[in-house]
MIFIZA-452120 format. One record per atom (N, C-alpha, C): residue number from 1; residue in one letter; atom name; x, y, z. Coordinates in nm, 3 decimals, decimal comma, padded with zeros to 5 digits. Atoms other than C-alpha are relative to their C-alpha. Example, Ala and Ser with C-alpha at 12.3 -4.5 7.8 and 13.67 -1.06 7.14 Angstrom:
# MIFIZA-452120
 mikol tormi dolo       X       Y       Z
     1     A    N  00,089 -00,119  00,000
     1     A   CA  01,230 -00,450  00,780
     1     A    C  00,090  00,120  00,000
     2     S    N -00,082 -00,119 -00,006
     2     S   CA  01,367 -00,106  00,714
     2     S    C -00,077  00,109  00,073
END
This chain:
# MIFIZA-452120
 mikol tormi dolo       X       Y       Z
     1     X    N  00,081  00,053  00,060
     1     X   CA -00,638  00,353  00,088
     1     X    C  00,054 -00,058 -00,178
     2     X    N -00,090  00,067  00,138
     2     X   CA -00,640  00,170 -00,235
     2     X    C -00,109  00,038 -00,104
     3     X    N  00,090 -00,008  00,117
     3     X   CA -00,765  00,237 -00,559
     3     X    C  00,052 -00,104 -00,045
     4     X    N -00,007  00,057  00,043
     4     X   CA -00,820  00,062 -00,809
     4     X    C -00,050  00,003 -00,111
     5     X    N  00,084 -00,060  00,151
     5     X   CA -00,867  00,154 -01,192
     5     X    C  00,011 -00,133 -00,158
     6     X    N  00,032  00,108  00,065
     6     X   CA -00,974 -00,137 -01,396
     6     X    C -00,008  00,015 -00,159
     7     X    N -00,041  00,006  00,116
     7     X   CA -00,952  00,061 -01,729
     7     X    C  00,161  00,053 -00,069
     8     X    N -00,167  00,035 -00,002
     8     X   CA -00,574  00,113 -01,670
     8     X    C  00,063 -00,100  00,024
     9     X    N -00,051  00,128 -00,048
     9     X   CA -00,547 -00,201 -01,504
     9     X    C  00,110  00,042  00,073
    10     X    N -00,121 -00,136 -00,074
    10     X   CA -00,371  00,012 -01,225
    10     X    C -00,067 -00,003  00,157
    11     X    N  00,081  00,012 -00,123
    11     X   CA -00,424 -00,111 -00,852
    11     X    C  00,115  00,101  00,086
    12     X    N -00,057 -00,091 -00,110
    12     X   CA -00,242  00,185 -00,581
    12     X    C -00,015  00,023  00,162
    13     X    N  00,082 -00,032 -00,186
    13     X   CA -00,239  00,198 -00,223
    13     X    C  00,076  00,065  00,070
    14     X    N -00,068 -00,122 -00,006
    14     X   CA -00,179  00,547 -00,080
    14     X    C -00,042 -00,015  00,155
    15     X    N -00,014  00,022 -00,178
    15     X   CA -00,097  00,562  00,296
    15     X    C  00,056  00,204 -00,001
    16     X    N -00,078 -00,103 -00,012
    16     X   CA -00,045  00,876  00,482
    16     X    C -00,032  00,017  00,166
    17     X    N -00,121  00,015 -00,123
    17     X   CA  00,129  00,884  00,820
    17     X    C -00,155  00,066  00,098
    18     X    N  00,048 -00,063 -00,047
    18     X   CA -00,085  01,174  00,948
    18     X    C -00,177 -00,050 -00,007
    19     X    N  00,186  00,065  00,047
    19     X   CA -00,420  01,044  00,811
    19     X    C -00,074  00,119  00,018
    20     X    N -00,024 -00,147  00,090
    20     X   CA -00,481  01,410  00,684
    20     X    C -00,185 -00,007  00,010
    21     X    N  00,138 -00,025  00,068
    21     X   CA -00,859  01,551  00,678
    21     X    C  00,036  00,007 -00,202
    22     X    N -00,015 -00,018  00,152
    22     X   CA -00,745  01,646  00,309
    22     X    C  00,009 -00,147 -00,041
    23     X    N  00,008  00,087  00,063
    23     X   CA -00,689  01,326  00,218
    23     X    C -00,059 -00,102 -00,050
    24     X    N  00,143  00,056 -00,010
    24     X   CA -00,949  01,168  00,357
    24     X    C -00,095 -00,030 -00,069
    25     X    N  00,115 -00,095  00,050
    25     X   CA -01,202  01,395  00,228
    25     X    C  00,030 -00,057 -00,183
    26     X    N  00,030  00,007  00,205
    26     X   CA -01,019  01,357 -00,177
    26     X    C  00,030 -00,121 -00,087
    27     X    N -00,047  00,078 -00,002
    27     X   CA -00,914  01,023 -00,174
    27     X    C -00,129 -00,071 -00,025
    28     X    N  00,090  00,103  00,007
    28     X   CA -01,287  00,832 -00,199
    28     X    C -00,082  00,091 -00,099
    29     X    N  00,079 -00,096  00,125
    29     X   CA -01,384  01,130 -00,459
    29     X    C  00,056 -00,093 -00,156
    30     X    N -00,073  00,064  00,061
    30     X   CA -01,194  00,903 -00,668
    30     X    C -00,100 -00,130 -00,115
    31     X    N  00,119  00,068  00,000
    31     X   CA -01,468  00,644 -00,640
    31     X    C -00,094  00,018 -00,145
    32     X    N  00,079 -00,045  00,110
    32     X   CA -01,688  00,575 -00,964
    32     X    C  00,000 -00,155 -00,077
    33     X    N  00,013  00,149  00,024
    33     X   CA -01,805  00,200 -01,063
    33     X    C -00,031 -00,001 -00,113
    34     X    N  00,059  00,022  00,153
    34     X   CA -01,939  00,280 -01,371
    34     X    C  00,083  00,061 -00,120
    35     X    N -00,109 -00,084  00,051
    35     X   CA -01,608  00,412 -01,434
    35     X    C  00,136 -00,096  00,012
    36     X    N -00,098  00,123 -00,019
    36     X   CA -01,441  00,052 -01,348
    36     X    C  00,117  00,098  00,116
    37     X    N -00,153 -00,036 -00,100
    37     X   CA -01,256  00,245 -01,054
    37     X    C -00,117  00,034  00,144
    38     X    N  00,060  00,039 -00,069
    38     X   CA -01,342  00,166 -00,715
    38     X    C  00,139  00,082  00,137
    39     X    N -00,071 -00,090 -00,126
    39     X   CA -01,172  00,344 -00,380
    39     X    C -00,023 -00,049  00,135
    40     X    N  00,030  00,132 -00,182
    40     X   CA -01,148  00,142 -00,014
    40     X    C  00,081  00,040  00,111
    41     X    N -00,055  00,003 -00,115
    41     X   CA -01,058  00,282  00,297
    41     X    C -00,029 -00,140  00,082
    42     X    N  00,022  00,150 -00,048
    42     X   CA -00,971 -00,119  00,448
    42     X    C  00,017  00,003  00,180
    43     X    N -00,006  00,038 -00,115
    43     X   CA -01,055 -00,254  00,794
    43     X    C  00,137  00,033  00,108
    44     X    N -00,113 -00,020 -00,066
    44     X   CA -00,807 -00,105  01,058
    44     X    C  00,072 -00,177  00,058
    45     X    N -00,082  00,086 -00,017
    45     X   CA -00,550 -00,371  01,069
    45     X    C -00,050 -00,150 -00,101
    46     X    N  00,023  00,150  00,066
    46     X   CA -00,640 -00,600  00,810
    46     X    C  00,107 -00,059 -00,060
    47     X    N -00,055  00,089  00,076
    47     X   CA -00,406 -00,868  00,671
    47     X    C  00,040 -00,155 -00,029
    48     X    N -00,070  00,152  00,072
    48     X   CA -00,479 -01,149  00,492
    48     X    C -00,118  00,093 -00,102
    49     X    N  00,079  00,038  00,090
    49     X   CA -00,718 -01,180  00,182
    49     X    C -00,099  00,042 -00,054
    50     X    N  00,162 -00,022 -00,031
    50     X   CA -01,007 -01,236  00,302
    50     X    C -00,054  00,103 -00,008
    51     X    N  00,043 -00,183  00,017
    51     X   CA -01,042 -00,892  00,454
    51     X    C  00,038  00,032 -00,071
    52     X    N  00,015 -00,114  00,062
    52     X   CA -00,973 -00,711  00,250
    52     X    C -00,041 -00,043 -00,130
    53     X    N  00,215  00,073  00,094
    53     X   CA -01,263 -00,960 -00,008
    53     X    C -00,077  00,101  00,034
    54     X    N  00,108 -00,026 -00,024
    54     X   CA -01,473 -00,889  00,220
    54     X    C  00,017  00,157 -00,068
    55     X    N -00,035 -00,138  00,029
    55     X   CA -01,338 -00,454  00,210
    55     X    C -00,061  00,049 -00,100
    56     X    N  00,019 -00,012  00,111
    56     X   CA -01,356 -00,446 -00,136
    56     X    C -00,216 -00,050 -00,022
    57     X    N  00,138  00,051  00,038
    57     X   CA -01,711 -00,681 -00,172
    57     X    C -00,115  00,109  00,066
    58     X    N  00,103 -00,074 -00,049
    58     X   CA -01,838 -00,397  00,098
    58     X    C -00,012  00,129 -00,065
    59     X    N  00,001 -00,113  00,108
    59     X   CA -01,741 -00,086 -00,098
    59     X    C -00,056 -00,012 -00,113
    60     X    N  00,082 -00,045  00,147
    60     X   CA -01,923 -00,217 -00,423
    60     X    C -00,124 -00,021  00,029
    61     X    N  00,123 -00,003 -00,097
    61     X   CA -02,207 -00,299 -00,182
    61     X    C -00,066 -00,142 -00,055
    62     X    N  00,032  00,095 -00,035
    62     X   CA -02,227 -00,649 -00,213
    62     X    C -00,033 -00,038  00,107
    63     X    N  00,039  00,018 -00,064
    63     X   CA -02,372 -00,833  00,005
    63     X    C  00,137 -00,098  00,065
    64     X    N -00,122  00,048  00,005
    64     X   CA -02,101 -01,003  00,256
    64     X    C  00,006 -00,133  00,101
    65     X    N  00,059  00,056 -00,173
    65     X   CA -02,270 -01,235  00,498
    65     X    C -00,084 -00,166 -00,064
    66     X    N  00,018  00,171  00,060
    66     X   CA -02,318 -01,571  00,275
    66     X    C  00,102 -00,107 -00,072
    67     X    N -00,152  00,123  00,099
    67     X   CA -01,940 -01,717  00,237
    67     X    C -00,008 -00,039  00,147
    68     X    N  00,049  00,040 -00,061
    68     X   CA -02,069 -01,834  00,528
    68     X    C  00,020 -00,219  00,009
    69     X    N -00,008  00,115  00,009
    69     X   CA -02,135 -02,210  00,423
    69     X    C  00,080 -00,041 -00,126
    70     X    N -00,117  00,080  00,059
    70     X   CA -01,833 -02,200  00,194
    70     X    C  00,091 -00,020  00,058
    71     X    N -00,124  00,021 -00,124
    71     X   CA -01,581 -02,214  00,502
    71     X    C  00,131  00,055 -00,064
    72     X    N -00,057 -00,104  00,053
    72     X   CA -01,456 -01,853  00,300
    72     X    C  00,114  00,097  00,117
    73     X    N  00,017 -00,070 -00,123
    73     X   CA -01,417 -01,731  00,664
    73     X    C  00,138 -00,037  00,087
END
């Protein structure tokens, strides 16, 4: 999971080799866009900046289907 906190200017990537229920449940609880903090679980096998950007837009509730004309994908 990825946590970004705007107030702290901090981005953290957490991993859980065992994909435990505890971490899967606890980490999204820190998601709070009003406080400038997002927590997301990237699409499996995400390996490009573009794919990560789409995941961030999605977690923010922004549309991800408007970029075809800009040749960004």
